[in-house]
C-alpha positions in Angstrom: 21.6 78.0 39.9 20.2 79.4 42.7 16.6 78.8 44.0 16.7 81.9 46.3 18.2 85.5 45.9 18.3 88.2 48.2 19.5 91.8 47.1 20.0 94.6 49.3 16.7 93.6 51.4 15.5 95.9 53.9 12.3 95.9 56.4 11.0 99.0 58.6 8.3 99.5 60.5 7.0 103.1 61.7 8.2 106.5 60.5 10.2 109.5 61.7 11.8 108.8 65.2 9.6 106.0 65.6 11.3 104.0 62.7 12.6 100.7 63.4 14.7 98.8 60.9 14.6 95.1 61.6 16.3 93.9 58.7 19.4 96.0 57.3 20.5 95.6 53.4 21.1 92.0 53.5 22.2 90.1 50.5 22.4 86.3 49.9 22.0 83.6 47.7 20.9 79.9 48.3 22.0 77.3 45.6 19.1 74.8 44.5 19.6 71.5 46.6 21.2 73.1 49.8 20.0 73.2 53.4 20.6 76.8 54.3 20.4 77.5 58.1 19.7 81.0 59.0 20.7 81.8 62.6 20.5 84.5 65.1 19.7 85.5 68.8 16.1 86.4 69.2 15.1 89.6 67.5 17.8 89.4 65.1 15.6 89.5 62.2 15.2 85.9 61.1 11.4 85.6 61.1 10.9 89.1 59.7 13.1 87.7 56.9 11.4 84.6 56.6 8.0 86.3 56.1 9.5 88.2 53.3 10.7 85.3 51.4 7.4 83.7 51.3 5.5 87.0 50.4 3.9 87.5 54.0 5.5 90.9 54.2 6.7 93.4 51.8 10.3 94.5 51.8 10.8 98.3 52.5 13.6 98.2 49.9 15.5 95.5 47.8 14.3 92.8 45.6 13.7 89.1 46.2 13.6 85.9 44.0 12.5 82.7 45.0 12.0 79.9 42.5 12.5 82.3 39.9 10.1 84.8 40.4 8.6 87.2 43.0 7.0 85.5 46.2 4.6 88.3 46.2 3.4 86.5 42.7 0.4 83.9 44.0 1.6 81.7 41.1 5.0 80.9 42.8 3.7 80.1 45.9 2.9 76.2 44.3 6.8 76.1 44.0 7.5 76.4 47.8 6.0 75.4 51.3 6.2 77.4 54.3 5.9 76.1 58.1 5.6 79.3 60.2 7.5 79.4 63.7 4.0 78.8 65.6 1.7 77.4 63.4 -1.9 78.0 64.2 -4.7 75.2 63.1 -8.4 74.9 63.1 -8.6 73.1 66.4 -11.8 71.1 65.9 -10.4 69.6 62.6 -8.6 66.0 62.8 -5.2 66.2 61.6 -6.3 64.3 58.3 -9.1 66.9 57.9 -6.9 69.9 58.3 -4.4 68.2 55.7 -7.1 67.5 53.4 -8.1 71.1 53.6 -4.8 72.1 52.5 -4.3 69.8 49.8 -7.8 71.1 48.4 -6.3 74.6 48.0 -3.4 73.5 46.3 -5.7 71.5 43.7 -3.9 68.5 44.7 -5.1 64.9 43.1 -4.9 61.7 44.9 -5.4 63.7 48.5 -6.0 60.5 50.4 -2.7 59.1 49.0 -0.6 61.9 49.7 -1.9 62.7 53.0 -1.6 59.5 54.4 2.1 59.2 53.0 3.1 62.5 54.8 1.2 61.4 58.1 3.5 58.2 57.9 6.7 60.7 57.1 6.1 62.6 60.2 5.2 60.0 62.4 1.5 60.9 62.8 -0.5 58.2 61.5 -1.7 57.2 65.1 -3.2 60.8 65.5 -4.9 61.3 62.2 -8.3 60.8 63.4 -7.9 63.0 66.7 -9.3 66.5 67.0 -6.2 68.9 66.5 -6.9 70.6 70.1 -5.7 67.2 71.8 -2.4 67.7 69.8 0.9 68.3 72.0 3.7 70.6 71.4 5.6 68.1 69.2 2.4 66.9 67.4 1.6 70.2 66.3 5.2 70.7 64.9 4.8 67.8 63.0 1.3 68.7 61.6 3.4 72.0 60.5 5.6 70.0 58.9 3.3 67.9 57.0 1.2 70.9 55.6 4.3 72.5 54.7 5.2 69.5 52.3 1.7 68.9 50.6 2.2 70.0 47.6 5.8 68.3 47.4 7.4 72.0 47.0 10.9 72.4 45.2 11.9 75.0 48.1 10.9 74.6 51.7 11.0 77.6 54.1 11.0 76.0 57.8 10.8 78.5 60.5 12.1 76.8 64.0 11.1 73.3 62.8 12.7 71.5 65.7 11.2 73.5 68.4 9.4 71.2 70.7 10.4 68.2 69.6 11.8 65.3 71.8 15.4 63.9 70.7 13.5 61.2 68.8 11.4 63.8 67.2 14.3 66.0 66.2 16.3 63.3 64.7 13.2 62.0 62.6 12.6 65.7 61.2 16.3 66.0 60.5 15.9 62.6 58.4 13.2 64.2 56.7 15.1 67.6 56.0 18.1 65.4 54.5 15.7 63.3 52.5 14.3 66.2 50.6 17.9 67.5 50.2 18.4 64.0 48.5 15.5 64.9 46.1 17.6 68.2 45.1 15.2 69.9 47.0 16.1 73.4 48.6 15.3 73.8 52.6 16.0 77.2 54.2 15.7 77.1 57.9 15.4 79.5 60.8 16.6 77.7 63.9 18.7 78.5 67.3 19.7 75.0 67.7 23.3 75.2 66.7 24.0 71.4 66.8 21.4 70.4 64.3 22.7 73.5 62.5 26.1 71.9 62.2 24.7 68.4 61.4 22.4 69.2 58.7 23.3 72.5 56.8 25.6 73.3 53.9 25.4 77.0 54.5 24.8 79.0 57.3 23.9 82.8 57.5 24.5 84.6 60.8 22.2 87.5 61.4 22.0 90.0 64.7 20.1 93.3 64.8 19.1 93.1 61.5 22.5 92.6 59.9 23.8 89.8 58.1 27.2 89.3 59.5 28.7 85.9 57.7 27.7 83.5 55.5 29.6 80.4 54.8 29.7 76.7 55.5 29.5 75.6 59.2 32.7 74.0 59.2 34.4 77.0 58.0 32.7 79.1 60.6 33.5 76.9 63.4 37.3 76.6 62.3 39.4 77.7 65.2 36.6 77.5 67.5 35.4 74.6 69.8 32.4 74.2 67.6 29.7 76.2 65.6 28.2 77.6 69.1 31.4 78.9 70.1 31.9 80.6 66.8 28.7 81.9 66.8 28.9 83.8 69.9 32.3 85.3 69.0 31.0 86.5 65.9 27.9 88.2 67.7 30.0 89.4 70.6 32.5 91.1 68.0 29.7 92.9 66.0 28.0 94.3 69.3 31.7 95.5 70.7 32.4 97.4 67.0 28.8 98.8 67.1 29.1 99.9 70.9 32.8 101.3 70.0 31.0 103.3 66.9 28.4 104.7 68.9 30.8 105.9 71.3 32.8 107.6 68.8 29.8 109.2 67.3 28.8 110.5 70.7 31.9 111.8 71.9 32.4 113.9 68.4 31.9 117.7 69.2 29.3 119.4 66.8 30.7 121.9 64.4 29.0 125.0 63.5 
């Protein structure tokens, strides 16, 4: 059973000569209970894709199914959680107050019990009564992860969840992700930390310049290379070389009248 299905998905901005396509006709599926890593260089189309997956952006073309429905349907939102790349918070609330606000939006019962459990899980209990404006980058990441899990979602979308964390923090977040996988939940991660991808992801999709280049297990992708990072660099370089060759051939083709 697939929790996420993407078919011929494209996203463009602008029109005419100013039109820019940031996601180009990609298709993939993510099975239930899978940790899926979506990796690519900066500007590859990762965040544009995840915004469409959670209903924050409308596709130009193609279809998306998340949790059996359209992510643009608000009723589907209760089935997934989302942590954006750079979470923004109400700076003068405390961490506990912010999570209480989010829990209220979801209509969650036993809010205090749920929030306390999550604060312990992301190791923020010591800062629950501190104003968010005093939080460090790593603490903000932990709070962002906690809010994404407040509704105990079946599907988690995490955009750079390990960014800004020290090695201990990264280990704790990876443990949380794998714990959710044991509960048969689906996790879709955008990240550029390939060592962590290799460690926790069941499947990986490599995207560059809006094009999906390969989807496979980290082990299969890394076969014949030193590691996943070495394979990733090779796949990107080969794709870009092919693109440059095609552009050169197009430019050298004489016009016919």
